[in-house]
N, C-alpha and C positions, 0 to 999 in steps of 0.2 A: 208653429207660431198660431196660436189662438187669441187674436184680439178682436172685440167686439166693436170698438169705434173705428169707423172708415179711416180716419183720419190717421189714426194710430197705426192702421195697418199700409196705409200708402206710405207714411214717413218710414214704417218700418221697411220694406220695398227700398225705397229710396235712400237709405241708409245702408245696407242690403249692397246695393248696386255700389255705392260711393266706396264701402270697405272693400268689394272686389276690385275696385280700379285704384287701392291704395298706393299698390306697388306699379302703378302700371303698365300692367299686364291683366286681362280676363280669360280666365283659362276655363277651358269645358267644364270641369268639375264646379265650379263657382257659378257658372250661367245654369248648368243642370240644378243646382241647388237652391238658385235664386226664381227657376222656373217651377221648381215644387212647392216653394212657399208660395208663386203666385197661383198656382192652380190650386192650393189648400184655402186660399182666401177667394176665389172666386174672379181672380184678374186674369183676362186671356190675354194681355200682349204685356211684355216685358222689352224696353229697348235701352240696350246697354251703351250703345253708341252715342246717345244723348249728351250735347253740352252740358255739362256741369252747372247749372246756374244756382244752385244751394251749396250751402256751405256746412260744415260739419257743426259750427254753432248755429244755423238754423235746425237742423237735424236733432241734436241734442234738446234743441227745447221741448219736442213732444213728449220728452222724459220727465218733465216738471209735476205732470199728472197723473204718472204712473207711480205706483207703489213699490217700494223698494224691492219685493219680490218681483214683479213685473221688470223693473229696471234690470236686474240681474237674470232672466230669462231672456230680455233682448238680447244684452250683451254675449250671454252664451252663445244664442244663435247667429250673430254677429262674427264670434270667435269659429264658429264651422265652417259659415263662408270662407272664411279666410283660410283654414286649413283643409279646405276642399281638397286641395291639391298637393296636401301633404308637406306644405311647406309654408313656413312663417318667418318672412324676412324683416327685415329692419324696418323698413317703412309701415310694412303693415302693424310692426309690434308699436311703432310711434305712433299710429292711428288709434289703434284700441284704448293705449294707455292715454293717450290726451281725451278719449273721449268719457273713457273710464271718469277720468279726472273732472270733467264739465259735467258731468252727471251724479258726481256724489258717490261715485262705488272706490272705496278704500284700496288702495294699491296692494294690499295683503290680500284683499278679496279676491282682485281682478289675478294677480298672482296664482291661486289655488284655483280660480276658473283655468285659465291658461293650462296649468298642468293637469288640469284633467279633461280636458278636450282631446 
């Protein structure tokens, strides 16, 4: 994930954490992938156990200033986090479809992304 705006990178990490927690279980593979994102953007710490004081609505707001291609890239990365454990359960599916709707990604486009991750 290569985002130049520090607010976008921070929000992306928070969104990735929220996605990892979508099913109530954060597995090793999800943590490792988020740590990789953190290293790539120069973030030295990641806390997955923090109380979630942000909502999906708050996090979706950062997408507003992104171009459509960037939105799709972020959503693809979020799907990678969710698929890191080779499982995509109903709560994760609901999370990502709700997020896609909020940020203006068409369901058919999301279906294509889900099929290719």
